[in-house]
KOLTORVEX-823999 format. One record per residue: x, y, z negated of N, C-alpha, C in turn. Coordinates in steps of 0.2 Angstrom, whole numbers, plus 5000, padded with zeros to 4 digits. Layout:
# residues N
XYZXYZXYZ...
This chain:
# residues 741
497651054863497351084869496651124867496651184869496051224867495551224873494951214870494351214875493751254872493351284877492851324874492251314879491651314876491051304880490651364882490451364888490051424891489351394893488851434889488151404890487751464893487351444898486851484902486251444903485651484903485051454905484851464912484751414916484651414923484051374925483551414927482851384929482551344923482651374917482351344911482751294908483351274911483751224908484351254905484651224900485251244897485851214900486251254903486851224907487451244902487851194901488451194897489051174901489551224902490151214905490751214900491151164900491751164896492351174900492751234897493351254901493951244896494451224900495151214896495551274897495751304891496051364892496751364894497051304894497751294896497851304903497451284907497551294915496951314918496351324914495751354917495351304920495451234919495151184922494451174919493951144922493251134920493151064919492751044914492550974913492050954919492250894922491850864928491150844925491050814919490450794917489850844917490050904916489550964916489250964923489550944929489250954935488950894938489150834936488950774939488150764939487750774934487050764934486750814939486950884938486650924943486750914950487450884952487550864958487150814961487050764957486650704959485950724960485650774956484950804957484950844964485450884965485550924971485550874977485950824976486050774982485450734984485050704979484550664980483850694979483750754976483150784974482950754967482450794965482150774958481850704957481450694962481050624962481450564965481950574968482350524972482950504969483050514963483750504960483750424959484350394961484450324959484350304952484050244951484050224944484650204941485150174945485750164942486350194947486750234944487250274947487950254945488250204948488850174946489450224948490050204946490650244948490850244955490550184959490750184966490250244969489650254967489250304970489550374968489750374962490050434959490650454964491150404965491650424969491450444976490950414979490750434985490450504985490150524980489850594979490450644979490950624975491450674974491850684980491950624984492250634990491850674995491250674995490850715000490950784999490950804992491050874991491850894990492250844992492950864991493250874984492950844980493150854973493650804971494250824969494850784966494950804959495050754955494950764948495650754945495750774939496350764934496050734928496350674926496150644920496650644915496450674909496850684903496950614900497350624894497550564890496950534887496350564886495750544883495250514888495550514895495050484900494550534902494650594900494150654902494350684909493850684913493950714920493850784920494350824924494350894924494450914932494150974934494250994940494551064940494851094945495151154945494551214945494751264942494251324942494051344948494451344954494151364960493651314963493751254962493251204964492651204960492751224953492151234949491751294952492051344954491751404957491351384963491651344967491251324973490651284971490751234966490151194964489551244961489751294958489251334955488851374960489251394966488951424971488451374975488651304976488251254979487651244975487651244968487151224964486651284963486851344965486451404965486451434958487051424954487151454948487551524948487651544954488151604954487851664950487251674950486951734947487051724939486951674936487051664929487751654927488151634931488851624929489351674933489051734935489451784939489951814935489851824929490251864925490851824922490851754924491451714921492051724926492551734923493151744927493451674929493551654935493751594937494451614941494951614937495551644940495951584943496051584949496451524952497151524951497451584950498151594949498451554943497951534938498251494933498451424934498251404940498351334942499151324943499451364947500151364948500451294949501051284946501351224948501051174943500751184938500451134934499851104937499651134942499051104946499251054951499951044952500251004957500250934955499850894957499850824955499750784961499950724961499850674967500050604966499950564970500150504970500450484977500650424978500950404985500550404990499850394989499350384994499050454996499350514993499050574995498450594991498350564986497750584981497950644977497750704978498050764975497450804972497650844967497150884964496950934969496350964968496051004973496251074973496351104978496551174979496151204984495551234982495151264987495451314991495951354988496151414992496651384998496851314997497251295003496951295009496251285010495951295016496051365019495951415015496051485017496751495019497151475015497851485018498051445024497751385025497851355031497551385037496951415036496651445041496951505043497251545038497651605040498251585044498551535041499151505044499051485051498551445052498451425059498151475063497851525060497651585064498251625067498751635063499351665065499751625070499751565069500151515073499751515080499051525080498651515086498851585090498851635087499051705090499751695094500251665090500851655093500851615099500451555098500351515104500051545110499551585108499251615114499751665118500151695114500651735118501151695121501351635118501751595122501451565128500851545127500451515133500351555139500351625137500251665143500951675147501451655144502151655147502351595150502351535146502551475149502351415146502251355149502051295146502451235150502951205147503251155151503251095147503351035150503250975146503750925146504350935150504850875151505550905150505950855149506750875149506950935146507450965149507751025146507251085145506751085149506251135149505851125142505651065140505351055134505751075128506351065128506851075123506851155122506951185128506951265128506351295125505751265127505151295125505051285117505251225115505151205108505651255104506251265106506651305102506351375102506051405108505751465107505251475102504851415103504251415098504451415091504951375089505151375082505451445080505851475085506151535083505651585082505151585087504551635086504151625080504151555078503751545072504051565065504751585066505051615060505051685059504751725064504651795064503951815065503851875066503151905067502751885061502151855062501651845057501951815051502551775051502851735046503351785042503551835045504051875042503951905036504451905031504351935024503751895021503651835022503151805018502451825019502251855025501551875026501251835032500651835031500251795037499851845041500051855047499751895052499751965049500251985046500352055044499852075038499552025035499052035030499352035023498952005018499152005011499751955011500151975005500751935004500451865001500951815002500751755000500951734993500451714989500551694982500851624982501151604976501451534976500951484977500251494976499751444977499551444985499551504988499251504994499751515000500351514999500851525004501351475005501151415007501651365009502051375015501751415020502051425026502551485026503051475022503551525021504051525027504451575028504951575034505451525031505851495036506351445034506951485030507251445026507751475022508351495026508751545023509351555026509851495028510251505033510651445035511151435029511251375027511751355021512051295023512651285020513051225021512551155020512651105024512351045023512750995021512650965015513050915011512850845014513350815017513250745020513450685015512950645014513150585010513050525015513550475015513550425020513550355017513450355010513450285007512950235009512350265012511850215014511750215022512350245026512250255033512750205037512950155034513450105037513250085044512550075045512350045051512350095057512450165055512450215060513150245061513650215058514250245059514550245066514550195070514850185076514350165082513650165080513150145085512850205088512550195094512150245097511450255093511250315092510650325088510050305091509650265088509050245090508550235084507950225086507450215080507550145077507450135071507550075068507050065062506850005060506449995055506750005048506350035044506550045037506749975033507349975030507449915026506949895021506849835020506349805015506549825008506049825003506149844996506749794993507049824989507649794985507249734980507549674980507249624977507749594971508349604972508849574967508949624961508549614956508549644950508249604944508349624938508049584932507549634929507149604925506649644921506949694917507549684914507849734910508049794914508349774920508549834924507949874926507449844928506849884930506549924924506549894918506349934912506849994910507449984912507950044910507750094915507650084921507450134926506850164925506350134923505650154921505750204915506150184910506250224904506550294906507050294910507350354912506850404916506450374920505950414924505450434919505250394914504750414909505050474905505650474903505950524899506050594903506150584910506250644914505550674916505050634918504450664921503950674916503950634910503350634905503750644898504050694897504450694890503950694884504150674879503750674873503750734869504250774869504250844866503950894870504050954868503751014872504251034878504851024877505351044883505450994888505651014894505850964899506550954898506750884897507450874896507850874902508450894902508950894908509050824910509250814916509350744919509950714916510450754915511050724912510850694905510550734901510350714894509950654894509450654898508950594898509350534901509850544905510250484908510750464902511050504898511450484893511050444887510450474886510050444881509850364883509650364889509450294892510050244892510650274894511250234894511450204887511350254882511450224875510950174873510350184875509850134873509850064876510050064883510150004887510850004889511349994884512050004886512249944890511949884889512249824892511849804898511449854901511049844907511249894912511349864918511649904924511049954926511150014928510650054930510650054938510050024941510050024948509450064950509650114955509150164957508650134962508750084966508350064971507850004969507750004963507249944961506549974962506149934965505349954966505049954959504650014958504350024951503650014951503349994957502649974957502549914961501849894962501649834966501749854973501749914975501849924983502549934985503049924981503749924983504049994983503650044980503950114980504550114975505050154977505650164972505550224969506050244964505950304961506050364966506450354971506550404976505850424980505450374981504750374984504350424980504350404973503950444969504150514968504750524967505050594966504950634972505050614978504850644985504150664985503750624983502950634983502750694979503150694973502950754968503350814969503750814974504150874976504750884971504950834967505550854962506150844966506350904969506950904974507550894970507550934964508250934960508350864958507950824956508050754954508250704960507850724965508050684971508850694973509050764972509750774973510150734969510050734962510450694958510450614960509850594962509850524964510250504970510250554975510650544981511350544979511550594975512250604973512550534970512050504966512250444963512150374967512050384973512050324978511450294979510850324978510250284979510150284987509850224989509750214996509150254998509250305003508750345005508350315011508550265014508250235019507750175018507750155011507250105010506550115011506150065013505450075014505050035008504450055008504050005003503849945007503349915004503049845007502749865014502549925015502249945022502849975027503449975024503950005028503950085028503550115023503550185023504150215019504550265021505050285018504950345013505450365010505250425005505050485009505350495015505150555019504350555021504150495022503450485024503050495017503250475012502850485005502850565004503350605006503350675005502850705009502750685015502250715020501550685019501450635015500750615013500450645007500750685004500550724999500650805000500250844997500350914998500850954993501150914989501550944984502150984987502450954992503050994995502751054999502151055001501851105004501751164999501451144994501251194988501951224986502451184985503051214982503551244987503451224993503851254998504551214998504551154996505251124996505351075001504951075006505051015011505751025015505851095017506551105021507151075017507151095010507651075006507650995005507150965005507050895005507350865011507250895017507550865023508250865023508650905019509350905019509550835016509150805012509350745009509050685012508450695015508150635018508150635026508550675029508550675036508650605039509050555036509050485039508450455040507950475037507250445037506950465044507150515047506850535053506850485059507350445058507550395064507250325062506850325057506550255055505850255056505550195057504850175058504650125053504050125052503750075047503550015050503149965046502949905049502449915055502149965055501649975061501950015066502650025066503050065071502850135071502650165066502450235065503050275063503150335066503750375064503450425059503850475056503650525052503150565055503150575061502650625065502050595065501950525066501350495065500950505059501350505053501150505047500950585045501350625048501150695047500450715051500350685057499650695060499150655056499250595053498750565049498550605043499050635040498950685034498450745036498550765042498150825045497450805045497250735045496550715046496250715039496650715033496350715027496050785025495550785021495250845019495650885015495750955017496151005014496850995015497050955020497750945021498050965028497550995032497751015039498351065039498351115034498851175034499451135032499451095027500051055024500451025030500050985034500250945040500650995045500251045046500551095051501251125048501251135042501851165038502451115039502251045038502750995038503050985045502550995050502750985057503251045059503051105058503451155060504151165056504151145050504751145046505251085049504951035050505350975053505750995059505351025064505651035070506151095070505951145065506451195064507051175061507051125056507651095053508151065058507851035063508251005068508551055073508251105074508551165078509051195074508951215068509351255064510051215062509951145063510551105060511151115064511151135070511751145074512151205072511751255069512151315067512351315059512351255056512551245049513251215049513551225044514151195042514051135038514451075039514351015036514951005031514750985025515150965020515050885018515650845020515550775019515750765012515350735008515450715001515950655000515850605004516350545004516950565007517550555003518150565005518350525011518650545016518850515022518350485026517750515025517150495030517050545035516850525041516750565046515950585046515850635050515150655051514750595054514150575051513850515053513450525060513250475063512950475069512350505070511950505064511250535064511350615065511850645061511950715061512150735068512650695071512950715077512450715083512050665083511550655089510850675088510650695082509950715080509850785082509750795089509550865091508850865094508650915096507950925098507850885105508350875109508250835115508150765113508550735109508450665107507850655103507650705099507050695095506350695099506350735104505750745109505750675113506350655115506350595119506150525116506350525109506350465106505850455100505650515097505150515092504550545093504550605097503950645098503450605102503650565107503250515111503250445109503550425103503550355101502850335100502750265102502150235101502150185095501550185092501550135086501250065089501150025084500949955085500249955090499850005089499250005093499350045100499950065101500150105107500050175107499850205101499650275100500250315099500350375102500850425100500550465095500950515092500650555087500150605090500250625096499750665100499150635101499150565103498550525104498150525097498450515092498050515085497750585084498250635085497950705083497350725088497350705094496850715099496150685096496250625094495650585091495350625085495850645081495650675075495350745076495450775082495250835084495550895080496150895078496450945075496850985080496551045082496751085088497451115086497551135080498251165079498751115080498651055077499251005078499250985085498750975088498750955095499151005100498951075099499351125103500051125101500251125094500951125092501351065095501051005095501350945098501450955106500950985109501050995116501551055117501651105113502151155114502851125113502851075108503551045107503750995113503250975117503450935123503050865123502550855118502250785118501850775125501850715127501550695134500850675133500350715136499650695135499450645139499850615143499650565148499850495146500150485140500350415138499750385135499550325137498950285135499150235130498650225125498750175120498550105123498550055119498449985121497749975123497250025122496550025124496450065131497050095133496950135139496750205138496750225132496450295130497150345130497050405133497550455133497350515129497850555127497650615123497250665128497450665135497050705139496350685140496150625138495450595139495050635133495450655128495050695122495150765123495350785129495450865130496050895128496550845126497250875124497550895130497850965130498250985136497751015141497151015140496751045146496751115146496751155140496851225140497551245143498051205141498751225144498751215151498451165154498451155161498151205165497651235162497351295166497751345168498451345165498951395166499051395174499051345177499151335184498751385188498151405186497751445190497851515188498251535183498351595181499051615181499351625187500051635189500151715187500751735184500851805183500951845190500751905189500851945195501551965197501651985203502351995205502752045201502352095198502752145195502952125188502752075185502952055179503652035178503952035172504652015172504751975165504551915166504551865160505151815162505651815157506151765158506251725152506551665154506751615148507451635146507651595141508251605138508851605143508851555148509351545152509351585158508851635159508751685164508351665170508051605169507551585174506951625174506651645179505951675179505451625178504851655175504251615174504051585181504051625186503851595193504251535195504951545194505351485196505151425192505051435185504951375181504251345183503751385184503151355185503051325192503551345197503551305203503851235202504251225197504551165196503951105194503551135190503051085187502351115188501951085192501251105193500851045191500451055186499951005183499251015186499050965189498350965192497850975186497251005188496751015182496450945182496250925176495850865175495250855178495150795181494550775185494050745180493450775179493050745174492650685177492550685184492250625187492750565187493350575187493850525187493850495179493850545175493750525168493150485166492550505169491950465168492050395171492350395177492350335180492850285176493350315174493850265169493450245163493050285160492750265154492150215156491850225161491350175163491650105165492250115168492650045170492850015164493050055159493350025152492749995149492150025148491550005145491349935148491349945155491049885159491549825158492249835158492749785157492649755150492549795145492449775138491849725138491249755141490649715141490749645144491049645150491149585153491549535149492049565146492549515142492049495136491649535133491249505128490749455130490449465136489949415139490349345140490949355143491349295145491549255138491749295133491949265127491349235124490749265124490149245121489949175124489949175131489749115135490249055133490849075132491349015131491248995124491049035119490949015112490248975112489748995116489148965116489248895119489648885124489748815127490148775122490648805119490948765114490448745108490048785106489548775101489148715103488848725109488448675112488748605112489348605115489748535115489848505108490048555103490148525096489448505094488848535095488248515093488048445096488248435102488148365105488548315102489248325101489648285097489448265090489148315087488848305080488248265080487848265085487248225086487448155087487948145092488248075093488548045087488948085084489248055078488648035072488148075072487648065067487247995069487147985076486847925078487347865077487947875078488447825077488447805069488447855065488447845058487847815056487247825058486647795056486647715059486847705065486947635067487447595063487947635061488447595057488147585050487747625047487447615041486947555041486647555047486147495047486547435048487047435052487447365052487747355045487947405042488247395035487747365030487147395031486647365026486447295028486347275035486247205037486847165034487447185035487947145033487947135026487847185022487747175015487247125013486647135017486047085015486247015017486647005022486846935024487346915019487746955017488246935012487946915005487346955003487046934997486646864998486346855004486046795005486546735005487146745008487646695008487846675001487946724997488146714990487546674987486946694988486446654985486446584987486546574994486546504997487146464994487746504993488346464991488146444984487846484980487746474973487246414972486746414977486246354977486646294979487146294984487446244986487946214981488246254977488646234971488146194966487546224965487146194960486946124963486746114969486546054972487146004972487746024973488345984973488445954966488346004961488445984954487845934952487245944954486745894953486845824956487145834962487245764966487745724962488245764960488845724956488545694949488045734946487745714940487345644941486945654947486545594949486945534951487445544954487945494956488245454950488445494945488645474939488145424936487545454935487045414932486845354936486845354942486745304947487245244946487845264945488445224944488345184938488145224933488045194926487445144926486945164929486345114929486445054934486845064939486945004943487444954940487844984936488344944932487944904926487444944924487044904919486644854922486444854928486044804932486444754935487144764935487544714937487644714945487544774947487644784955488244824956488644794961489244824962489244874967489444934966489344994970489744984977490244944976490744934982490344904988489744864986489444834991489044884996488944934993488544994997489045054999489645034999490145095000490145115007490045065012490045085019489345105021488845105017488245125020488145205020487945225026487845295027487345325022486845285021486245315017485945255013485845265007485645215002484945235000484445185001483745195000483545144994483445174989483245134983482645094983482145114988481545074989481645024994482145014997482244965002482144895000482344874994482244804992481544784990481144844989480444824988479944844994480244855000479944875006479644815009478944815011478644765015478644795023479044755027479244785033478744805038478244755039477744765044477244825042477144835035476744885032477044955033477744955031478145015032478145035039478244985044478345005051477645045053477045015051476445045053476345115050476545115044476445185041476945235044477545215045478045265048477745285055477545235059477245255066476645295066476145285061475645325060475745395058476245405054476545465051476845505056477245475060477545515066477145535072476745485074476345495080475645535078475345515073474645555072474745615068475245615063475245675059475945715059476345695064477045725065477445735059477445685055477845685049477645725043476945745044476645785038476345725033476745705028476445655023475845675020475845745017475345765014474645765018474745785024474145785028473845715030474345665030474145595031473845565025474045585019473745565013473045595012472945655014472245685014471745655019472045635025471545615030471545535031471845495027471845425028471545385022471045345024470745305019471145235019471545235013472045175012471645105013471145105010470745035010470545015017470345065021470145045028470745035032471345065030471945055034472244995032472144965026472444905024472044845027471344855027470944805030471044795038471144855041471244855048471944825050472444835045473044815046473044735045472744715040472744635039472344605044471844635047471444605052471844595059472244655060472644655066473144605066473544595060474044555059473844485058473244475055472944405054472744375060472544415065472344385072472944365075473544395074474144375078474544325074474544335067474944285063474444265057474344195057473844165052474144165046474844175045475144175039475344245036474944295038475044365037475044375029474644335026474544345019475244325015475544275019476144245016476744295016476644345020477144405021477144445015476544455011476444495006476744464999477044504995477244474989476644454985476744424979476244404975475944464971475344454969474944504965475344524959475644474956476044494950476644544951476944524957477544564959477344634961476844634965476544704967476344744961476044714956475844744950476444774946476944734946477544754943477944814946477944804953478244864956477844924955477144914955476744974954476845004947476944964943477044984936477745024935478244994939478945024939478845094942478545094948478445164951478145214947477645194943477245234939477745264933478045214930478545234925479045284928479345264934479845314937479545384938478945384941478645444942478545484936478345444931478245484924478845514922479445474922480045504920480245564924480145554931480345614935479845674933479245664932478845724930479045754923479245704919479545734912480145774913480645744918481245774919481045844923480545844927480445914931480145954926479745934921479445974916480046004912480545964910481045994906481446044910481546034916481946084920481546154921480846144922480446204922480446234916480446204910480446234904481046274903481646244905482246274905482246344909482046334915481946394919481546444917480946424913480546474911480846514905481246474901481546504895482146554898482446534903482946574906482646634909482146634912481746684915481546734910481346714904481146754899481746794896482246754896482846794893483046854898483046834905483246884909482746944909482146924908481546974908481647024902481946994896482047024890482647074891483147054895483747094896483547154900483147134906482947194910482547244906482047214902481647254898482047304894482547274891482947324886483347374890483647344896484047394900483647454903483047434906482547484909482147514904482147494898481747524893480947524895480747464897480047454899479747394895479147384896478847324893478947264897479047204894479147144897478647124902478047144901477547124906477547164913477947214912478047264918478647244922479047204920479647194923479547154930479147104930478947064936478747114942478347164941478147204946478647254948479247264945479747304947480347274950480347204951480847174953481047194960480547194965480747214972481047284973480747324969481047394970481747404966481847364961482447364958482947334962482847274965483247244970483447284975483047324978483147374984483647424981483547454975483947504973484647484971484747424970485447394968485747354973485447364980485747324985486447324986486747384985487447394986487847354980488347314982488747274977489247324974489547364978490047414975489747464971489947464964489647514960489647584962490247604965490347674968489847694973489547644977489147654982488447644980488247634974487547624972487147694973486547694976486147754976485847764970486247804966486047824959485347864959485347914964484747954965484047904966484147854970483547814972483447774965483947744962483747714956483447754950483647814950483347864945482647874947482547884953481847894955481347834954481647774955481347714954481147704947481647724942481547714935481047764932481047824935480547874933479847854935479847824941479147814944478847754940479247704938478947644934479147644927479447694925479647694917479047714913
């Protein structure tokens, strides 16, 4: 590939343009930075300019690129000329020849979404075409405009027939310059030829009444090897390795030899969108290969995942417009005219949508006129049925202009839009007027209540009612009816702007009221949910409090149960020791078996002294023995006791044991008390050692000094209140350890 650079100094800066000699394309990188500066200004250029911003910039200027195998982006020489004029470089690069005729067929590129290489002359051709068509429509409008039934069909036929003469005759637009291959897609329709009919995929239409049907879903029953074989064939045909373009039969034989054990299935989807080989070939206007595929039994009616047929793909790109192959393509794809996609859109819907794409208005106009002309011309053609013993299919027999106007032209999609409704919103005057001429109804509203006439569609046509031809004119239709007679049949009232404004106000008010009602309903629901949430939060908090109290009671119960077990164990040990001691003393435990309570001091008790002490303890000190010991002088109490009993009983001293016995008892009590104190000291020592061990364990676990453990016990106990390890508050414990660690 030969390239050369063109350098010029513009405003003190060296500008270098790289041109590809093969097709005259220019490298896009030479224009990007100047375009950014031109768009944002010298001081306002974005710091980071990513590929999304670059795509937006290219879209604004209508720049479509061609990327080569080295990922270098190129634009057509005509678009380069436009950018040079936009950037103000025309004087410096005025001597450079930017020949648009080099683009030719090599410049035709596209994908199934209508992304095509730029052709700036397409707009000029489109305007010339639309200008010629507009003149023809003006002449037609001065004669007649009818919108329903047989009158629509008659006017549509006249318009189609007139569109094949006059400005379009001999390949000229408006009697002007002849049309080149690049700038003349609106050629006159081809001479009448025999129409070959293939019925291998029309089984559903053989005996049924013709009606719109959804396109069948993409084919799913295939293996990876079968798909690989089909892709290899397409690669060999469309992108050959050598210099020459291989013939279809040669490529087919080569692939059959390579994949001899694999069946060749033409209807396999070859991309993630469900497009088949036929979809792609129709999009790039490869009619010859489309013919080969149809002859070999490919299913023409299949849609992609969105239900779009091969005919829809052909009108979503401008390749058939550039090469003038759309009429020939219809000879093979006419069954797709009666199919709709998943959005219930017909091929006319997609033609109108294509007209809204930049640079595609003339192409859409071409597709519309050729499609309607094909339907009219069909009745004058001879049919050749390719399948032996097969009759002419239902589509060919019933697909006339009357059926097409009644079922397709005014068909509504999922949103209730007709093709005229969409064209009216897009503001494409030439498409709107053409659809009205063919008989589209401007009063069909969509699901939102909007009609084409609300956007002005048909207003200029309706003004014809106030411009009746004079008595001396002699304008007649094909069936001999005069214009006066036809216009008396249908009189359209002029549109009332006040009614339109009232409808729009009513619509806006209705939408506003619905919004307010829905907003109020959602606010009420939100308020109710908020109240429920607050109630649930309160219930949750109360449940957590009850759970915490229950766990606390459970812990206390476990502590008490443990203490009870310890006490019961101690009681058993003491009873065992008591039994052993009583046995040593010769006391029979059976003698005391029926006693509810055994008092070890009872044998040594002095009854009248014990009774006085018990009475004094209960009456004067309410059972508080320590308080009685602190407040009572025992010597005075004994003297008073002896004096009181001595006055009543002269032998009170005889009631007391002897001094020796009392001394023995006192000694025994002192020894017993000493043993108890020693036993208590032993227990306390054991407890102290056990506490030290636990303190050591906590010190090692918490990694703190032992003398700090006692001060941390309350907080540590609170942190590990939950018994279940999964419910332990880890965050609280970590905060506690950080605070005291």
